[in-house]
C-alpha positions, 0 to 999 in steps of 0.5 A, spaced: 195 627 132 190 624 128 188 629 123 180 628 125 178 633 130 171 631 132 168 625 135 171 620 136 178 622 136 177 628 140 179 625 147 185 621 144 188 627 140 187 631 147 191 626 151 196 626 145 197 633 145 197 633 153 203 628 153 207 631 148 207 638 151 207 635 159 214 639 160 211 645 157 205 645 162 209 643 168 214 648 167 215 654 172 217 659 167 212 663 164 208 659 158 206 662 151 202 659 146 203 662 139 199 658 135 197 658 127 192 653 128 185 655 132 184 647 133 188 647 140 184 642 144 184 648 150 192 648 150 191 656 152 188 654 158 195 652 161 198 658 158 200 665 161 199 668 154 196 666 148 197 669 141 193 667 135 197 668 128 192 667 123 195 667 116 189 665 112 181 664 112 182 657 114 175 655 114 174 657 107 179 652 104 176 645 101 177 639 105 179 643 112 174 641 117 170 648 118 166 646 124 173 645 128 176 651 125 170 655 127 169 652 134 177 653 135 177 660 133 171 662 137 174 659 143 180 662 142 177 669 142 175 668 149 183 667 151 187 670 146 191 676 149 193 678 141 191 676 135 195 677 129 192 678 122 196 677 115 191 681 111 185 686 112 180 680 110 183 676 116 183 682 121 175 683 119 174 676 120 177 676 127 174 682 129 167 679 127 169 673 132 170 678 138 178 678 138 179 684 142 186 686 140 188 685 133 195 687 130 196 687 122 202 684 120 203 682 112 207 675 111 214 676 109 219 672 106 226 669 107 228 675 102 236 674 104 236 667 101 233 669 094 237 675 094 243 671 095 241 667 088 239 673 084 243 673 077 245 680 074 241 682 068 245 679 063 244 672 065 236 673 066 231 669 061 224 671 059 222 665 063 216 666 068 215 663 075 210 660 079 211 657 086 206 655 091 201 650 092 198 647 085 191 646 086 185 648 082 181 651 088 187 656 089 189 657 082 186 660 076 187 655 070 185 660 065 190 665 067 195 659 067 193 657 060 194 664 057 201 665 060 203 658 057 201 660 050 203 667 050 210 664 052 211 659 046 217 661 042 219 666 047 220 663 054 217 658 059 212 658 064 216 654 070 211 651 076 214 649 082 211 646 088 206 641 091 201 638 087 194 638 090 196 639 097 190 640 101 185 637 096 183 636 089 187 633 083 191 638 079 194 632 075 190 633 069 191 641 069 198 640 069 199 635 064 195 640 059 200 646 061 206 642 060 203 640 053 202 648 052 210 648 054 210 649 061 215 646 065 214 643 072 220 643 077 217 639 083 217 641 090 224 645 091 227 647 097 228 655 099 235 655 096 233 651 090 227 655 088 231 661 089 236 659 084 231 658 079 227 665 081 234 668 080 234 667 073 227 669 071 224 675 069 217 675 072 214 672 078 206 671 077 200 670 082 195 667 078 190 666 084 182 665 083 178 670 086 174 667 092 173 667 099 179 663 101 184 668 096 180 674 099 184 673 105 191 671 102 197 675 104 202 672 098 209 671 101 211 669 094 210 676 092 216 678 096 220 672 094 219 674 087 221 681 088 227 679 092 230 675 086 229 681 082 223 679 079 217 684 077 210 681 080 204 680 076 198 678 080 190 677 079 186 682 083 188 679 090 186 684 095 192 684 099 197 684 092 192 690 090 194 694 096 201 693 095 201 695 088 199 702 090 206 703 093 210 698 089 212 700 081 214 693 080 208 689 082 202 689 077 195 687 077 191 685 072 184 681 070 184 674 068 182 677 061 188 682 061 193 678 065 197 675 059 197 682 056 200 685 062 205 680 063 207 681 055 208 688 057 213 686 063 217 682 059 218 686 053 222 690 057 228 686 059 230 688 067 236 692 068 241 692 073 238 698 077 231 695 076 233 688 079 237 692 085 231 696 086 226 690 087 231 687 092 232 693 096 224 694 096 223 686 098 229 687 104 224 691 108 219 685 108 224 679 110 225 675 116 230 679 119 226 685 121 220 681 122 224 677 127 225 683 131 218 685 131 215 679 133 220 679 139 218 686 141 210 683 141 212 677 145 215 681 150 210 686 150 204 681 151 208 677 156 209 683 160 201 685 160 199 678 161 204 677 167 202 684 170 195 682 170 196 676 174 200 680 179 207 677 177 213 681 179 
């Protein structure tokens, strides 16, 4: 499809989507639409059951077509059998749009992949990892600067992920961080990232606090824990909530971030600590979540078909 969702591309995109889903639309079996985007071009009209899995406050991210997203979310609210929200902020947003059935499910990670590459305490380095989209709208550059400077002569800030995906230019910021000692690893596969994470001591979530990040549920929190790392984050609401019950997640203000991180790094991880973090992360992996999602699908399909009088 063409990544423009208003006139004059709507008619063409509708035709392209219909053509690519013809087999599904014409199937005599029950049809489920499980969508992570609200821009569906009315595909839910052909579904027996529709689930909107909302993982972000999508309309608030720069470069995203706010009108198309808001129009789609409002339209889906009239047809969706279930909406899944990954944070309290997302759940509140969906509620204001009139979704009648909302279920909270935080994002989870491929915990098993990261745990498999976790190194013992003796093979850990005082390195700090950030993995994710490197974009100025999402990241607090002041925090990253303070971390890079605080690690000079002691360890290194490692950065992994796409540059400026979704808009904005992070090139100048990356150059500055590299001059301060940070190292950019590029875009890594899950397995490659797990190997790097398994040798570090801490993982960071240095997000700016804005409308978009207020709804973020960082799955990297569980990737870090599954690698045996302590997590240090800015006051992202979803991480604040996790930190109340997990002793290996620390939250800090922009001005205190480097200080809190230094406290974490001052005490090297023990074998027990690493194992404990991995165990806590395992409850937030895809193995358990897969079973939950299958149960949700079964229940949703039963309700949808039952309301249509199907056997």
